N, C-alpha and C positions, 0 to 999 in steps of 0.2 A: 535548570538552563536552556532556554527558550534561543532557539535559531532561528531565524527567516532564512526560508530556501524558494521561497520563489512568489508569484502576486496570483492569489486567486483565479483570477485572468488567465493566468497562464495554464491554467486546468482546465481540461478536456472534459467535456462530459462520457461518461460510458465506455473512462478508458484510462491506463493506466501514467504517469508520470516519475519518472526515472529523477530522480536526485541522489548528491553522495554531499552526506554530511560524516565529517569527523575521519573519513575512508571510509564509511559504509553505505553501503547502495540502498535507497531505504523508497519504494516504491509508493505514491501517493492517487486517492483515488476520490474521486467529487464519486458523490452521491445522492441524489437530490439535493440538499442544501446542506451537509454533512461534511465533511473535509476525514478521510482513517487513513491512516501509513503504515504498514506491514516490513518487516523488512523485507528485501526482495529475493532473494535464494529461495527456490521450491528446495525445501530440507529435504528432498526426495535424490537429486538429480545437480538442482542448483539453477531448474533453467528461472528464467528473467518472468518476475511477476509482473510488474510494468509494462509489459509486450504481452498479455494475457488475457486472454477471454473472457472482458469484465459483467457479468450477467443478474441482476439486481444487485445486490449484499455481497456477492463471492466472485472471486475471479479466479479462472482455472488454468493452472500451467501450461504455458505452450509447449512444453515437452511431449509430455504425455498427463493430462486435462484430469490433474488432481484438482479438487475444488477446495478455497482457503475464503473463511468469511471474513471480510476485511474489515468488519468493525473487531472481533474480538483475535483475530487469527489460527482460529478455530476449521481443522482440517476433520472434517464430516465425517470420512472413510478412514482416516487414519489419526483418529485422535494425539496419539504420541508426538506427530510428525504436526504436530500447530506451529503458527507462526510468532516473533519477538512484534507487539504492537508498542507504535509511539502515540503520546496523548500531542495532540493536535490542536491548538487555538488559531481562528482566522480573528488578525485588528484590520479591521476597517478592508483594504485589499490583498496584506502579510498571511502566507499563511506562517505558521511556526509551528517547530516540531522542537518536542523536550526532550535532553536527554538527557 
């Protein structure tokens, strides 16, 4: 099921954007022409990744700087701590997440 969560114009470049879908906090990231979605809470201490530092395709947790690839959810330092990702579709100006 696809749900529209925001407009493409709402997504800032080089920053995260927080949405809540079905009670779950999801962080959106615009990297170039692509939009990616991951669970918002860092598995280490629950840091809000939507407010982390985005460098290239990696977001760094604002609490302890764990880095996660926003495309794959992978944490290079601790692969067992990787994030859940969500498929994203852009239809015109609508950003949709697949649940």
